[in-house]
N, C-alpha and C positions, 0 to 999 in steps of 0.2 A: 818545094818549100826550102827556105834558106835558114841557116842556123847561125846564131851569135851566142857567145858565152863568155863568162868570166868566172874565175874561182880564186879563193883566197883562204889562207890559214888564219884562224882567229884564236887568240890565246884566251879562251873562255870555255867553260863546260858546254857540251852540246845541248844540254837541257836549258841552260840559261839563254843561249842563242835562239833555240827553238821557241821558247816562251815569248821572246820578242817578236819573232817572225810570224808565228801562228795567230797572233792577234791582228786580224785583217784590217781592223780600224785603227791600228797604231802605227801605220806606215810613215806618218809625219815625224816620228821619232828618229827614223834612220834614213829616209830617202832625202838626198840633197835637194835643196830648193823647195821642198814641199813644206808649206806652212800650216796646212789643215787637211784633215782626212775625215770625211763623213761617210758612214756606212748605212745602207738601206737593206734591211733583211739580216738574216743570221744563217750561219753555216754555209754549205755549198749553195751557190745561186745568189749569195749576197753581192751587192754592188757597192763599190766605194768610189767616192769622188775625191780626187786629190787636187788641192788648190796650191798652185805654185806662187812663189813670191811676186811674180809679175801679174798675178790675177788669172792666168790661164788655168784651165782645168783638164783633168784626165779622168776618164771613167773606166773602171776595171770590174770584172766579174770573177768571183771565186769559183773555180771549177773543181778543185780537189783539195782536200786537207787530210793528209795521211800522217796521223800522230805517231804511229809505230815506226815509220821510216823517216820521220822528220822531213816531209816533202809537202810543198804547197804549190798549186798551179792556179794561174789566173789568166783571163783573156782580156786584152786591150780592146775596149769598145769605142774609144774616141777615134775619129778620123785622123790618121797619121800616115806617114810613108810606109808604115808597117802593117799591111793587111793581114787579117787572120792570125794575129800575133798571140801565141800561147806561150806564157812564161812560166818557168818552173824554178823554184828555189828549193835546194836540198841541203841538208846539214848532215855531215858524216863525222862520227866520233873518231878522233885520232889518238885518244888516250891522253893521260897526263894533262887534263884540263885544256885540251886543244881540239879544234874541229875545223873541218874544211867546209866552206860554204861555196856551193856551185849555183850560179844564176845563169839560166839558159833560156833562150827564146827561139822559137821557130816561127817563120813569117814569110810572107810574099812581099817583095819590094814593090812599092807603088809610087811612081813619079821620081824615083832616084835610081841610078845604076846600082845593081846588086852589090858591087864592091863598096860603094859609098854608103849604102844602107847598112851593110854589115859593120863597117867601121864605126858609123855613128851609133848604132845600137850597142856594139861591144864597148865603146867608150862610156856610154851611159851605164851599162851593167857593171863595168869596172868601178865607176864612181859610186854606185850603190854598194858594192862589196866593200870598198874602202870606208864609206861612211858607217856601215854596219860594224865593221872592225873597230873603228874609232869609238863608237858608242859602247861596244861590249868590253873593250879593253880600258876604257877611261877610269873605271874604279878599281882596276886590278894592278896598278903600278905602285 
């Protein structure tokens, strides 16, 4: 398995960030390019379909939701160059209304050289982190 990750400091309380992330069906609020998010099911095992601005879709399954540790895990079910892709978002309190968001994925590269797949996914995870940061900090300035 290969790993890609990104992390960012967000100037917002950990609980506010977690309340945004833990709503599995609200990903269209913070994922760049996603215009709609539909959820089938509830809690662990739920599936969400993310619709991008270009009309393409991505399906993901919620695998873990750890409220106490502010951690959410989901599996990418759509056929992509990232086979067996398990993604984890974790939020850690830094104090003084700041938190660190870590977005990590483990996967097997399929159809791309490993280095290219890692770079591509790390770029997407970094975009996700930046978009979440912008959303959370928008009302705090």
